[in-house]
C-alpha positions as CSV (number, residue, x, y, z in Angstrom):
1,M,108.0,117.7,101.7
2,Q,107.7,114.3,100.0
3,Q,105.0,113.1,97.7
4,S,103.7,109.6,98.5
5,S,102.5,107.0,96.0
6,N,98.9,107.8,96.7
7,A,99.3,111.4,95.6
8,N,99.4,112.8,99.1
9,W,102.3,114.9,100.3
10,Q,104.2,113.7,103.4
11,V,105.1,116.7,105.6
12,G,106.7,114.8,108.4
13,A,105.8,112.4,111.2
14,I,104.6,112.9,114.8
15,F,105.2,110.3,117.5
16,G,106.3,108.0,114.6
17,I,103.1,108.4,112.7
18,P,103.5,109.6,109.1
19,L,101.7,112.9,108.4
20,Y,100.3,113.5,105.0
21,V,98.5,116.4,103.3
22,D,96.2,115.9,100.4
23,S,96.4,118.5,97.6
24,S,92.8,119.5,98.3
25,W,93.9,120.8,101.7
26,F,95.8,123.7,100.1
27,L,92.4,125.0,98.9
28,I,91.3,125.3,102.5
29,L,94.6,127.0,103.4
30,A,93.9,129.7,100.7
31,L,90.2,130.0,101.6
32,V,90.7,130.4,105.3
33,T,93.5,133.0,104.8
34,F,91.4,135.0,102.3
35,A,88.1,134.9,104.2
36,N,89.7,135.9,107.5
37,G,92.0,138.5,105.9
38,V,89.0,140.3,104.3
39,S,86.8,140.0,107.4
40,W,89.4,141.2,109.9
41,Q,90.5,144.1,107.6
42,Q,87.0,145.4,107.8
43,L,86.4,144.7,111.5
44,Y,89.7,146.0,112.8
45,P,90.7,149.0,110.6
46,N,93.2,150.2,113.3
47,W,95.4,147.2,112.7
48,I,98.7,147.8,110.9
49,T,98.4,147.3,107.1
50,G,98.8,143.7,106.1
51,T,98.3,142.4,109.7
52,P,94.8,140.9,108.9
53,W,96.3,138.8,106.1
54,L,99.2,137.6,108.2
55,V,96.9,136.7,111.1
56,G,94.5,135.0,108.6
57,F,97.4,132.9,107.3
58,A,98.5,132.1,110.8
59,M,94.9,131.1,111.5
60,A,94.9,128.7,108.5
61,L,98.2,127.1,109.7
62,L,97.0,126.7,113.3
63,L,93.8,125.2,112.0
64,F,96.1,122.6,110.4
65,V,97.7,122.0,113.8
66,S,94.3,121.7,115.5
67,V,93.1,119.0,113.1
68,V,96.3,117.2,113.5
69,L,96.0,117.2,117.3
70,H,92.4,116.0,117.0
71,E,93.4,113.1,114.8
72,L,96.5,112.5,117.0
73,G,94.1,112.1,120.0
74,H,92.4,109.2,118.2
75,S,95.7,107.7,117.1
76,L,97.5,107.7,120.5
77,V,94.5,106.1,122.2
78,A,94.3,103.5,119.5
79,R,98.0,102.8,119.8
80,S,97.7,102.5,123.6
81,Q,95.3,99.6,122.9
82,G,97.9,97.8,120.7
83,I,96.3,99.0,117.4
84,K,98.7,100.1,114.7
85,V,98.2,103.6,113.2
86,N,99.4,103.8,109.6
87,S,99.2,107.6,109.0
88,I,97.3,110.9,109.6
89,T,96.1,112.7,106.4
90,L,94.7,116.2,106.1
91,F,92.3,116.8,103.2
92,L,89.5,119.2,102.1
93,F,87.0,118.2,104.8
94,G,89.4,117.9,107.7
95,G,91.6,114.9,108.7
96,I,91.5,111.2,109.0
97,A,93.7,108.8,111.0
98,S,94.3,105.5,109.2
99,I,94.0,102.9,111.9
100,E,94.9,99.3,111.1
101,E,92.0,97.5,112.8
102,E,88.9,97.9,114.9
103,A,89.0,98.2,118.7
104,K,88.4,94.9,120.4
105,T,85.7,96.0,122.8
106,P,82.9,98.6,122.7
107,E,84.6,100.3,125.6
108,H,87.8,100.6,123.7
109,A,86.0,101.8,120.6
110,F,84.3,104.5,122.6
111,Q,87.6,105.7,124.0
112,V,89.1,106.0,120.5
113,A,86.1,107.8,119.2
114,I,85.7,110.3,122.1
115,S,89.4,111.2,122.3
116,G,89.4,113.4,119.2
117,P,86.5,115.7,120.3
118,A,88.0,115.7,123.8
119,V,91.2,117.1,122.4
120,S,89.4,119.8,120.4
121,L,87.3,120.8,123.4
122,S,90.4,121.0,125.6
123,I,92.1,123.3,123.0
124,F,89.0,125.5,123.0
125,L,89.1,125.9,126.8
126,L,92.8,126.5,126.9
127,L,92.8,129.2,124.1
128,S,89.7,130.9,125.6
129,L,91.5,131.1,128.9
130,V,94.7,132.5,127.5
131,A,92.7,135.0,125.3
132,E,91.3,136.6,128.5
133,F,94.8,137.7,129.5
134,T,95.6,139.4,126.2
135,A,94.9,142.9,125.0
136,T,91.3,143.5,123.8
137,E,90.9,143.3,120.0
138,S,94.6,142.8,119.6
139,P,95.7,140.5,116.7
140,L,96.7,137.8,119.3
141,Q,93.4,137.9,121.1
142,V,91.4,137.7,117.9
143,L,93.6,134.8,116.7
144,L,93.2,132.9,120.0
145,Q,89.5,133.4,120.3
146,S,88.8,132.5,116.6
147,L,91.0,129.4,116.8
148,G,89.3,128.4,120.0
149,E,85.8,128.8,118.5
150,I,86.8,126.7,115.5
151,N,88.0,123.9,117.8
152,L,84.7,124.1,119.6
153,V,82.8,123.8,116.3
154,L,85.2,120.9,115.4
155,A,84.3,119.1,118.6
156,V,80.6,119.6,118.4
157,F,80.3,118.9,114.7
158,N,82.2,115.6,115.1
159,L,79.8,114.5,117.9
160,I,76.9,114.3,115.4
161,P,75.8,110.7,115.8
162,G,76.4,109.3,112.3
163,L,79.3,107.7,110.5
164,P,81.9,108.6,109.4
165,L,81.9,111.3,112.2
166,D,83.2,110.6,115.7
167,G,79.7,110.7,117.0
168,G,78.9,107.9,114.6
169,Q,81.7,105.9,116.1
170,I,80.4,106.6,119.6
171,L,76.9,105.5,118.5
172,K,78.4,102.3,117.1
173,A,80.1,101.6,120.4
174,L,76.9,102.2,122.4
175,V,74.8,99.9,120.1
176,W,77.6,97.4,120.2
177,K,77.6,97.5,124.0
178,V,73.8,97.1,124.2
179,T,73.4,94.4,121.6
180,G,76.8,92.6,122.0
181,N,77.2,92.8,118.2
182,R,79.7,95.2,116.6
183,L,78.3,94.8,113.1
184,Q,74.9,95.8,114.4
185,G,76.5,99.0,115.8
186,V,78.1,99.8,112.5
187,R,74.9,99.2,110.7
188,W,72.9,101.6,112.9
189,A,75.6,104.3,112.8
190,A,76.0,104.0,109.0
191,R,72.2,104.3,108.4
192,V,72.0,107.4,110.7
193,G,75.0,108.8,108.8
194,Q,73.2,108.2,105.5
195,A,70.0,109.9,106.7
196,L,72.0,112.9,108.0
197,G,74.0,113.0,104.7
198,W,70.8,113.2,102.6
199,I,69.4,115.9,104.9
200,A,72.6,118.0,104.5
201,V,72.6,117.5,100.7
202,T,68.9,118.5,100.5
203,L,69.2,121.6,102.8
204,G,72.4,122.7,101.0
205,L,70.8,122.6,97.6
206,A,67.7,124.4,98.9
207,F,69.8,127.2,100.5
208,T,71.8,127.5,97.2
209,F,69.1,127.5,94.6
210,L,66.1,128.8,96.6
211,L,67.7,131.4,98.9
212,G,70.7,132.2,96.8
213,E,73.1,131.3,99.7
214,I,76.4,130.2,98.2
215,S,77.4,128.7,101.5
216,G,74.8,126.0,100.8
217,L,77.2,124.4,98.3
218,W,79.6,123.8,101.2
219,V,76.8,122.1,103.2
220,T,76.0,120.0,100.1
221,M,79.6,118.9,99.7
222,L,79.8,118.0,103.4
223,G,76.6,116.0,103.1
224,W,77.8,114.2,100.0
225,F,81.1,113.3,101.7
226,G,79.3,111.9,104.7
227,L,76.8,110.1,102.6
228,R,79.5,108.4,100.5
229,N,81.5,107.3,103.5
230,A,78.4,106.1,105.4
231,Y,77.6,103.8,102.4
232,I,81.2,102.6,102.4
233,Y,80.8,101.6,106.1
234,E,77.6,99.8,105.4
235,R,79.2,97.9,102.5
236,Y,82.1,97.0,104.7
237,T,79.7,95.6,107.2
238,Q,78.0,93.5,104.5
239,L,81.3,92.1,103.5
240,Q,82.1,91.1,107.1
241,E,78.7,89.5,107.6
242,A,79.1,87.5,104.3
243,L,82.5,86.3,105.4
244,L,81.0,85.1,108.7
245,Q,78.6,82.9,106.7
246,L,81.1,81.4,104.2
247,K,83.0,78.2,104.7
248,A,85.9,76.7,102.7
249,Q,83.6,74.4,100.9
250,D,81.6,77.5,99.5
251,A,84.7,78.9,97.9
252,M,86.8,75.9,96.9
253,S,87.3,75.1,93.2
254,R,88.1,71.8,91.4
255,D,90.8,73.6,89.4
256,F,93.4,70.9,90.0
257,R,94.4,67.7,88.2
258,V,95.1,64.2,89.7
259,V,98.1,62.4,88.3
260,D,99.4,58.9,88.8
261,A,102.2,59.0,91.4
262,N,104.0,56.1,89.7
263,K,104.3,57.8,86.3
264,S,107.8,58.9,85.3
265,L,108.7,62.5,85.6
266,R,109.2,62.5,81.8
267,Q,105.7,61.3,81.2
268,F,104.3,63.8,83.6
269,T,106.0,66.8,82.1
270,E,105.2,65.8,78.5
271,H,101.6,65.0,79.2
272,Y,100.7,67.7,81.7
273,L,103.2,70.6,81.5
274,L,104.1,70.9,77.8
275,D,100.6,70.8,76.4
276,T,98.9,73.2,78.7
277,M,98.6,77.0,78.5
278,R,98.1,77.5,82.2
279,R,99.6,75.6,85.0
280,S,97.3,74.2,87.7
281,A,97.8,72.3,90.9
282,Y,98.7,68.7,90.5
283,F,97.9,66.1,93.2
284,A,99.5,62.6,93.0
285,A,97.5,59.5,93.7
286,A,98.3,55.8,93.9
287,E,96.2,52.8,94.9
288,G,93.1,54.9,95.3
289,R,94.7,57.3,97.8
290,Y,96.0,60.9,97.5
291,R,99.7,61.0,98.1
292,G,100.2,64.7,98.1
293,L,100.9,67.8,96.0
294,V,103.3,67.7,93.1
295,D,106.1,70.2,93.8
296,L,106.8,71.7,90.3
297,E,109.8,73.6,91.6
298,G,111.2,70.3,92.9
299,L,111.5,69.1,89.3
300,N,114.5,71.4,88.9
301,T,116.4,69.5,91.6
302,I,116.2,66.2,89.6
303,E,118.7,65.6,86.9
304,R,117.1,65.4,83.5
305,S,118.8,62.1,82.8
306,Q,116.8,60.7,85.8
307,W,113.4,61.8,84.5
308,E,112.9,58.6,82.6
309,I,113.3,56.3,85.6
310,Q,112.2,58.5,88.6
311,P,108.5,58.5,89.4
312,V,106.4,61.6,90.2
313,Q,106.2,60.4,93.8
314,I,109.8,61.7,94.3
315,V,108.7,65.3,94.0
316,V,105.4,65.0,95.9
317,R,104.9,66.8,99.2
318,S,102.5,64.8,101.4
319,L,99.2,66.2,102.6
320,Q,100.7,66.5,106.1
321,Q,103.5,68.7,104.7
322,I,101.3,71.2,102.7
323,P,98.9,73.9,104.1
324,T,95.4,72.4,104.4
325,V,92.0,73.3,105.8
326,R,88.8,71.3,106.3
327,Q,85.7,71.9,104.3
328,D,83.9,73.5,107.2
329,T,86.8,75.9,108.0
330,P,85.5,79.5,108.1
331,M,86.6,81.6,105.1
332,T,88.0,84.2,107.5
333,E,90.6,81.7,108.6
334,V,91.4,80.6,105.0
335,I,92.0,84.2,104.0
336,E,94.1,84.9,107.0
337,R,96.3,81.9,106.4
338,L,96.7,82.8,102.7
339,E,98.1,86.1,103.8
340,S,100.0,85.3,107.0
341,E,101.8,82.3,105.4
342,H,102.2,84.0,101.9
343,L,100.5,81.1,100.2
344,P,99.4,81.1,96.5
345,L,96.7,78.6,97.4
346,I,95.5,76.3,100.1
347,T,94.2,72.7,99.9
348,V,90.8,71.7,101.2
349,L,90.4,68.2,102.7
350,S,87.2,66.2,103.0
351,P,86.3,64.4,106.3
352,A,87.9,61.3,104.7
353,D,91.2,63.2,104.2
354,A,90.8,63.3,100.4
355,V,91.4,66.4,98.4
356,A,88.1,68.1,98.0
357,G,89.3,71.3,96.3
358,I,91.7,74.2,96.4
359,I,91.3,77.9,97.3
360,D,93.3,80.9,96.1
361,R,92.6,84.6,96.3
362,G,90.5,84.6,93.2
363,D,88.3,81.8,94.6
364,A,87.7,83.8,97.8
365,V,86.7,86.9,95.8
366,K,84.4,84.8,93.6
367,A,82.6,83.3,96.5
368,L,82.1,86.7,98.1
369,A,80.9,88.2,94.9
370,H,78.4,85.4,94.4
371,K,77.2,85.8,98.0
372,L,76.6,89.5,97.7
373,H,75.9,89.7,93.9
374,L,78.9,92.0,93.4
375,P,79.7,93.0,89.8
376,I,83.0,91.2,89.5
377,S,83.6,89.6,86.1
378,E,85.3,86.3,85.3
379,E,88.1,88.4,83.7
380,D,88.6,90.1,87.1
381,I,88.7,86.8,88.9
382,R,91.2,85.5,86.4
383,R,93.4,88.5,86.9
384,I,93.3,88.1,90.7
385,K,94.3,84.5,90.3
386,E,97.3,85.4,88.1
387,E,98.5,88.3,90.1
388,G,97.8,86.7,93.5
389,S,96.6,89.9,95.1
390,Y,93.2,91.4,96.0
391,P,91.8,94.5,94.3
392,S,92.5,97.7,96.2
393,S,88.7,98.3,96.7
394,L,88.3,94.9,98.4
395,Q,90.8,94.4,101.2
396,L,89.7,91.0,102.4
397,P,92.7,90.4,104.7
398,A,91.8,93.4,106.9
399,I,88.1,92.5,106.9
400,A,88.9,88.9,107.8
401,R,91.2,90.0,110.7
402,T,88.4,92.2,112.1
403,V,85.8,89.4,111.8
404,M,88.1,86.9,113.5
405,A,88.8,89.4,116.3
406,D,85.0,89.8,116.8
407,V,84.6,86.0,117.0
408,I,87.4,85.6,119.5
409,T,86.0,88.5,121.6
410,S,82.5,87.1,121.6
411,Q,83.8,83.7,122.6
412,S,85.9,85.0,125.4
413,S,83.1,87.1,126.8
414,S,80.4,84.5,126.6
415,P,79.6,82.7,129.9
416,K,81.3,79.3,130.3
417,V,79.0,76.4,131.4
418,S,80.5,74.0,133.8
419,R,79.9,70.3,133.0
420,V,78.7,68.3,136.1
421,N,79.7,64.7,136.1
422,S,76.7,62.7,137.3
423,E,78.5,59.4,137.5
424,P,79.3,58.1,141.0
């Protein structure tokens, strides 16, 4: 057993998919063993001493297997659609498959969502059938029947139509199919999930404090978990919608300096590089035209003795050689290029091919924060710029990929209009 960097324990891999166990899952292992051991000891006094506890422990372990198979159903269907599955993790409330991206069509999304409950239902039917051929009230029959019933509950519970449950994913796929808008599907399923979460929290608290039922706390915890994740889904949708509306010109900054391409390298370094605390991007210009981006690393290839006579132009990369986008380029494309090409920044060009601005990861986050009124401080933006990475709570590359896939899918599925030439 190996502990991962995110405090989960890796217990192996199945079909090449890493399998993790959160430390909270061990609480379920103990609770299931204890609850079943006590219950079966009273119900089946004729069992050999210690058998109820052994069967209870076996039940807990097989519950682990059942949840893994449920999540494996989602994972294998997603992988058959070309979607990468990062891991399967078991935790206090069940399991979750970490899937790299969204399905590309509502039909594919439905297939991924329904596969988990279908596996659980199949396990229920298989175990119920096998239990019919075992001795009545024997430890094996009790184990098979109980495990089958839990898989039935797992299937039915997950079909509740609200995110983050599988039923919410199914509802999302259906709304997506009807409206043609995936984000609309997520929004509907997330709001139903929020409503169901509040209902569960309210009922759980009522059962606990008004009726004295301690099991109400478990319902409250389940409701809180669903509520929290439903809000995460809705926030994720808001981020995607905001990215769809943002263009490069909305995020670009003027955090660059324009230098004379004919200045000597000595003048450039003394005037711009020695007297500044923070390096910026430098664009060289001559005769009223931008010549390109000054390659600061290129300075190291020039002999110091030549700095007095060599101009800045000698270490300039032309605008055709550097990564550029237009002012009207969607931010999703900008973010994708920053990641796929491992760029610290990208240059934004005006319609006249002049440098209009630059965009780095901090600029992308700042534009999104301004659009959605997110509480991200200037200090946070500065840190993102310096580190060149997004905060863990705001994974823009994954969001941008999903949005771009949506756009491509909608464009490919829209009807194409033939142009009729009326000229003779």
